[in-house]
N, CA, C and O atoms as CSV, one atom per row, in Angstrom:
chain,resi,resn,atom,element,x,y,z
A,1,MET,N,N,67.888,26.811,48.027
A,1,MET,CA,C,68.887,25.882,48.512
A,1,MET,C,C,70.112,26.618,49.057
A,1,MET,O,O,70.685,26.207,50.066
A,2,GLU,N,N,70.509,27.693,48.399
A,2,GLU,CA,C,71.658,28.476,48.860
A,2,GLU,C,C,71.386,29.098,50.228
A,2,GLU,O,O,72.287,29.221,51.058
A,3,GLU,N,N,70.128,29.488,50.450
A,3,GLU,CA,C,69.763,30.051,51.749
A,3,GLU,C,C,69.982,29.036,52.861
A,3,GLU,O,O,70.506,29.374,53.922
A,4,VAL,N,N,69.586,27.812,52.622
A,4,VAL,CA,C,69.738,26.739,53.610
A,4,VAL,C,C,71.218,26.488,53.873
A,4,VAL,O,O,71.622,26.326,55.025
A,5,LYS,N,N,72.034,26.453,52.815
A,5,LYS,CA,C,73.477,26.245,52.981
A,5,LYS,C,C,74.102,27.390,53.785
A,5,LYS,O,O,74.950,27.155,54.646
A,6,ALA,N,N,73.688,28.609,53.509
A,6,ALA,CA,C,74.212,29.767,54.240
A,6,ALA,C,C,73.815,29.692,55.712
A,6,ALA,O,O,74.618,30.007,56.591
A,7,MET,N,N,72.601,29.282,55.977
A,7,MET,CA,C,72.148,29.146,57.360
A,7,MET,C,C,72.920,28.042,58.077
A,7,MET,O,O,73.299,28.204,59.237
A,8,LEU,N,N,73.155,26.924,57.396
A,8,LEU,CA,C,73.919,25.832,57.995
A,8,LEU,C,C,75.345,26.267,58.296
A,8,LEU,O,O,75.886,25.949,59.355
A,9,ARG,N,N,75.965,27.010,57.343
A,9,ARG,CA,C,77.324,27.514,57.583
A,9,ARG,C,C,77.342,28.454,58.796
A,9,ARG,O,O,78.255,28.395,59.619
A,10,ALA,N,N,76.342,29.308,58.897
A,10,ALA,CA,C,76.256,30.233,60.033
A,10,ALA,C,C,76.087,29.466,61.342
A,10,ALA,O,O,76.694,29.815,62.355
A,11,ILE,N,N,75.274,28.436,61.319
A,11,ILE,CA,C,75.063,27.618,62.520
A,11,ILE,C,C,76.372,26.934,62.910
A,11,ILE,O,O,76.749,26.933,64.081
A,12,ILE,N,N,77.055,26.361,61.943
A,12,ILE,CA,C,78.329,25.676,62.219
A,12,ILE,C,C,79.358,26.672,62.754
A,12,ILE,O,O,80.089,26.368,63.696
A,13,GLU,N,N,79.413,27.860,62.151
A,13,GLU,CA,C,80.349,28.893,62.597
A,13,GLU,C,C,80.032,29.323,64.026
A,13,GLU,O,O,80.929,29.445,64.860
A,14,ASN,N,N,78.761,29.548,64.298
A,14,ASN,CA,C,78.366,29.935,65.654
A,14,ASN,C,C,78.635,28.823,66.656
A,14,ASN,O,O,78.977,29.099,67.806
A,15,GLN,N,N,78.486,27.579,66.240
A,15,GLN,CA,C,78.788,26.454,67.121
A,15,GLN,C,C,80.272,26.434,67.462
A,15,GLN,O,O,80.648,26.148,68.598
A,16,ALA,N,N,81.119,26.739,66.471
A,16,ALA,CA,C,82.561,26.794,66.713
A,16,ALA,C,C,82.893,27.908,67.710
A,16,ALA,O,O,83.738,27.734,68.588
A,17,ILE,N,N,82.226,29.041,67.567
A,17,ILE,CA,C,82.439,30.153,68.502
A,17,ILE,C,C,81.987,29.754,69.908
A,17,ILE,O,O,82.667,30.020,70.899
A,18,THR,N,N,80.824,29.113,69.965
A,18,THR,CA,C,80.303,28.660,71.261
A,18,THR,C,C,81.258,27.650,71.901
A,18,THR,O,O,81.506,27.709,73.105
A,19,ASN,N,N,81.786,26.737,71.112
A,19,ASN,CA,C,82.740,25.755,71.630
A,19,ASN,C,C,84.004,26.436,72.147
A,19,ASN,O,O,84.533,26.041,73.185
A,20,ALA,N,N,84.489,27.441,71.448
A,20,ALA,CA,C,85.679,28.172,71.888
A,20,ALA,C,C,85.412,28.886,73.214
A,20,ALA,O,O,86.256,28.889,74.110
A,21,LYS,N,N,84.235,29.488,73.324
A,21,LYS,CA,C,83.877,30.158,74.579
A,21,LYS,C,C,83.775,29.158,75.719
A,21,LYS,O,O,84.205,29.438,76.838
A,22,LEU,N,N,83.211,27.998,75.436
A,22,LEU,CA,C,83.095,26.953,76.454
A,22,LEU,C,C,84.483,26.470,76.877
A,22,LEU,O,O,84.736,26.265,78.064
A,23,ASP,N,N,85.379,26.288,75.908
A,23,ASP,CA,C,86.753,25.883,76.237
A,23,ASP,C,C,87.429,26.920,77.126
A,23,ASP,O,O,88.105,26.571,78.093
A,24,ALA,N,N,87.243,28.197,76.794
A,24,ALA,CA,C,87.831,29.271,77.598
A,24,ALA,C,C,87.258,29.262,79.011
A,24,ALA,O,O,87.984,29.456,79.986
A,25,LEU,N,N,85.967,29.038,79.112
A,25,LEU,CA,C,85.319,28.978,80.422
A,25,LEU,C,C,85.834,27.794,81.230
A,25,LEU,O,O,86.060,27.919,82.433
A,26,GLU,N,N,86.020,26.652,80.586
A,26,GLU,CA,C,86.561,25.477,81.270
A,26,GLU,C,C,87.984,25.736,81.763
A,26,GLU,O,O,88.358,25.303,82.853
A,27,MET,N,N,88.772,26.443,80.957
A,27,MET,CA,C,90.145,26.777,81.367
A,27,MET,C,C,90.128,27.699,82.588
A,27,MET,O,O,90.900,27.510,83.528
A,28,LYS,N,N,89.242,28.697,82.563
A,28,LYS,CA,C,89.135,29.610,83.701
A,28,LYS,C,C,88.702,28.860,84.953
A,28,LYS,O,O,89.217,29.112,86.042
A,29,ALA,N,N,87.760,27.942,84.799
A,29,ALA,CA,C,87.280,27.159,85.945
A,29,ALA,C,C,88.403,26.286,86.506
A,29,ALA,O,O,88.548,26.167,87.723
A,30,ALA,N,N,89.190,25.682,85.631
A,30,ALA,CA,C,90.304,24.843,86.081
A,30,ALA,C,C,91.350,25.687,86.805
A,30,ALA,O,O,91.885,25.268,87.831
A,31,LYS,N,N,91.639,26.863,86.277
A,31,LYS,CA,C,92.600,27.766,86.919
A,31,LYS,C,C,92.089,28.181,88.298
A,31,LYS,O,O,92.838,28.178,89.275
A,32,PHE,N,N,90.814,28.534,88.362
A,32,PHE,CA,C,90.211,28.935,89.634
A,32,PHE,C,C,90.271,27.791,90.645
A,32,PHE,O,O,90.587,28.001,91.816
A,33,GLU,N,N,89.964,26.583,90.178
A,33,GLU,CA,C,90.021,25.422,91.068
A,33,GLU,C,C,91.432,25.228,91.609
A,33,GLU,O,O,91.614,24.938,92.792
A,34,GLY,N,N,92.427,25.389,90.744
A,34,GLY,CA,C,93.816,25.267,91.185
A,34,GLY,C,C,94.179,26.317,92.219
A,34,GLY,O,O,94.863,26.019,93.199
A,35,GLU,N,N,93.727,27.541,92.006
A,35,GLU,CA,C,93.998,28.608,92.967
A,35,GLU,C,C,93.325,28.328,94.303
A,35,GLU,O,O,93.913,28.546,95.362
A,36,VAL,N,N,92.098,27.848,94.246
A,36,VAL,CA,C,91.369,27.535,95.484
A,36,VAL,C,C,92.093,26.418,96.243
A,36,VAL,O,O,92.264,26.496,97.460
A,37,ARG,N,N,92.510,25.393,95.524
A,37,ARG,CA,C,93.231,24.289,96.177
A,37,ARG,C,C,94.528,24.785,96.810
A,37,ARG,O,O,94.860,24.406,97.933
A,38,SER,N,N,95.256,25.629,96.092
A,38,SER,CA,C,96.503,26.179,96.610
A,38,SER,C,C,96.244,27.015,97.860
A,38,SER,O,O,96.951,26.885,98.859
A,39,ASN,N,N,95.230,27.871,97.798
A,39,ASN,CA,C,94.887,28.699,98.953
A,39,ASN,C,C,94.444,27.842,100.129
A,39,ASN,O,O,94.756,28.153,101.279
A,40,PHE,N,N,93.720,26.767,99.848
A,40,PHE,CA,C,93.267,25.886,100.924
A,40,PHE,C,C,94.451,25.209,101.593
A,40,PHE,O,O,94.499,25.098,102.818
A,41,ARG,N,N,95.424,24.748,100.774
A,41,ARG,CA,C,96.615,24.111,101.353
A,41,ARG,C,C,97.394,25.107,102.214
A,41,ARG,O,O,97.873,24.762,103.295
A,42,GLU,N,N,97.515,26.328,101.735
A,42,GLU,CA,C,98.222,27.359,102.499
A,42,GLU,C,C,97.485,27.653,103.805
A,42,GLU,O,O,98.105,27.766,104.863
A,43,LEU,N,N,96.177,27.774,103.725
A,43,LEU,CA,C,95.370,28.022,104.914
A,43,LEU,C,C,95.479,26.864,105.895
A,43,LEU,O,O,95.583,27.076,107.103
A,44,GLN,N,N,95.455,25.642,105.379
A,44,GLN,CA,C,95.583,24.470,106.243
A,44,GLN,C,C,96.938,24.470,106.952
A,44,GLN,O,O,97.030,24.133,108.133
A,45,SER,N,N,97.975,24.845,106.229
A,45,SER,CA,C,99.314,24.916,106.813
A,45,SER,C,C,99.358,25.958,107.932
A,45,SER,O,O,99.936,25.717,108.992
A,46,GLN,N,N,98.749,27.103,107.690
A,46,GLN,CA,C,98.711,28.150,108.709
A,46,GLN,C,C,97.906,27.714,109.927
A,46,GLN,O,O,98.278,28.003,111.064
A,47,MET,N,N,96.800,27.018,109.680
A,47,MET,CA,C,95.980,26.520,110.793
A,47,MET,C,C,96.752,25.486,111.615
A,47,MET,O,O,96.675,25.478,112.843
A,48,ASP,N,N,97.494,24.615,110.931
A,48,ASP,CA,C,98.312,23.632,111.645
A,48,ASP,C,C,99.356,24.325,112.521
A,48,ASP,O,O,99.591,23.927,113.662
A,49,TYR,N,N,99.979,25.371,111.966
A,49,TYR,CA,C,100.977,26.127,112.729
A,49,TYR,C,C,100.334,26.753,113.967
A,49,TYR,O,O,100.867,26.661,115.073
A,50,LEU,N,N,99.168,27.398,113.759
A,50,LEU,CA,C,98.484,28.039,114.883
A,50,LEU,C,C,98.036,27.027,115.930
A,50,LEU,O,O,98.101,27.298,117.129
A,51,ALA,N,N,97.587,25.873,115.481
A,51,ALA,CA,C,97.172,24.831,116.432
A,51,ALA,C,C,98.377,24.365,117.248
A,51,ALA,O,O,98.261,24.129,118.451
A,52,GLY,N,N,99.523,24.235,116.601
A,52,GLY,CA,C,100.738,23.853,117.325
A,52,GLY,C,C,101.140,24.902,118.339
A,52,GLY,O,O,101.510,24.580,119.469
A,53,LYS,N,N,101.066,26.173,117.927
A,53,LYS,CA,C,101.391,27.267,118.850
A,53,LYS,C,C,100.426,27.286,120.026
A,53,LYS,O,O,100.836,27.487,121.169
A,54,LEU,N,N,99.149,27.078,119.746
A,54,LEU,CA,C,98.151,27.067,120.806
A,54,LEU,C,C,98.443,25.938,121.796
A,54,LEU,O,O,98.346,26.124,123.009
A,55,GLY,N,N,98.797,24.782,121.271
A,55,GLY,CA,C,99.156,23.665,122.149
A,55,GLY,C,C,100.369,23.988,123.006
A,55,GLY,O,O,100.409,23.650,124.189
A,56,GLN,N,N,101.360,24.645,122.408
A,56,GLN,CA,C,102.556,25.029,123.163
A,56,GLN,C,C,102.205,26.041,124.243
A,56,GLN,O,O,102.710,25.956,125.362
A,57,HIS,N,N,101.336,27.004,123.914
A,57,HIS,CA,C,100.933,27.993,124.910
A,57,HIS,C,C,100.147,27.344,126.044
A,57,HIS,O,O,100.322,27.711,127.206
A,58,ASP,N,N,99.286,26.390,125.721
A,58,ASP,CA,C,98.557,25.660,126.766
A,58,ASP,C,C,99.523,24.946,127.691
A,58,ASP,O,O,99.356,24.961,128.911
A,59,LYS,N,N,100.528,24.325,127.111
A,59,LYS,CA,C,101.532,23.619,127.906
A,59,LYS,C,C,102.300,24.600,128.788
A,59,LYS,O,O,102.513,24.340,129.972
A,60,ASP,N,N,102.714,25.729,128.208
A,60,ASP,CA,C,103.440,26.742,128.983
A,60,ASP,C,C,102.593,27.280,130.129
A,60,ASP,O,O,103.091,27.467,131.239
A,61,LEU,N,N,101.306,27.530,129.862
A,61,LEU,CA,C,100.418,28.009,130.925
A,61,LEU,C,C,100.258,26.968,132.034
A,61,LEU,O,O,100.219,27.313,133.216
A,62,TYR,N,N,100.169,25.722,131.654
A,62,TYR,CA,C,100.054,24.653,132.649
A,62,TYR,C,C,101.296,24.634,133.541
A,62,TYR,O,O,101.195,24.523,134.763
A,63,ILE,N,N,102.460,24.742,132.917
A,63,ILE,CA,C,103.712,24.730,133.679
A,63,ILE,C,C,103.791,25.950,134.596
A,63,ILE,O,O,104.165,25.828,135.763
A,64,LEU,N,N,103.440,27.121,134.072
A,64,LEU,CA,C,103.475,28.330,134.901
A,64,LEU,C,C,102.511,28.231,136.073
A,64,LEU,O,O,102.853,28.601,137.196
A,65,ARG,N,N,101.308,27.734,135.814
A,65,ARG,CA,C,100.334,27.570,136.916
A,65,ARG,C,C,100.846,26.586,137.948
A,65,ARG,O,O,100.719,26.806,139.153
A,66,HIS,N,N,101.426,25.498,137.462
A,66,HIS,CA,C,101.957,24.484,138.369
A,66,HIS,C,C,103.087,25.074,139.214
A,66,HIS,O,O,103.139,24.853,140.424
A,67,ASN,N,N,103.996,25.827,138.575
A,67,ASN,CA,C,105.100,26.459,139.306
A,67,ASN,C,C,104.580,27.498,140.296
A,67,ASN,O,O,105.078,27.580,141.419
A,68,LEU,N,N,103.593,28.287,139.898
A,68,LEU,CA,C,103.015,29.292,140.774
A,68,LEU,C,C,102.345,28.641,141.971
A,68,LEU,O,O,102.472,29.108,143.103
A,69,GLN,N,N,101.639,27.571,141.707
A,69,GLN,CA,C,100.968,26.852,142.794
A,69,GLN,C,C,102.000,26.252,143.742
A,69,GLN,O,O,101.812,26.288,144.958
A,70,ALA,N,N,103.074,25.709,143.212
A,70,ALA,CA,C,104.124,25.135,144.060
A,70,ALA,C,C,104.796,26.220,144.872
A,70,ALA,O,O,105.067,26.011,146.054
A,71,ASP,N,N,105.075,27.372,144.283
A,71,ASP,CA,C,105.692,28.494,145.005
A,71,ASP,C,C,104.773,29.004,146.092
A,71,ASP,O,O,105.221,29.342,147.187
A,72,THR,N,N,103.464,29.063,145.786
A,72,THR,CA,C,102.493,29.543,146.769
A,72,THR,C,C,102.412,28.582,147.941
A,72,THR,O,O,102.309,29.020,149.087
A,73,GLU,N,N,102.457,27.299,147.686
A,73,GLU,CA,C,102.381,26.303,148.772
A,73,GLU,C,C,103.637,26.346,149.619
A,73,GLU,O,O,103.548,26.085,150.819
A,74,LYS,N,N,104.798,26.657,149.071
A,74,LYS,CA,C,106.037,26.761,149.822
A,74,LYS,C,C,106.000,27.964,150.761
A,74,LYS,O,O,106.629,27.946,151.819
A,75,SER,N,N,105.269,29.003,150.379
A,75,SER,CA,C,105.213,30.244,151.169
A,75,SER,C,C,104.463,30.031,152.479
A,75,SER,O,O,104.700,30.743,153.454
A,76,TYR,N,N,103.560,29.057,152.503
A,76,TYR,CA,C,102.750,28.860,153.708
A,76,TYR,C,C,103.442,28.044,154.702
A,76,TYR,O,O,102.898,27.783,155.774
């Protein structure tokens, strides 16, 4: 009977250790998820900035082409 009690105590103890490891793993996963979300928001912000710059450059190129074309037509 004592053997069975010792085995049960060992099982319960190991279960507690397993639960602690699982809790630690869940904490690491939550931290990682938070970091990924933060990095994604930062990346999205940078992409928005670049898209805005690209739009501005497209507009500037359109204006320059239009001005160049107008200057060229005046020369003739």
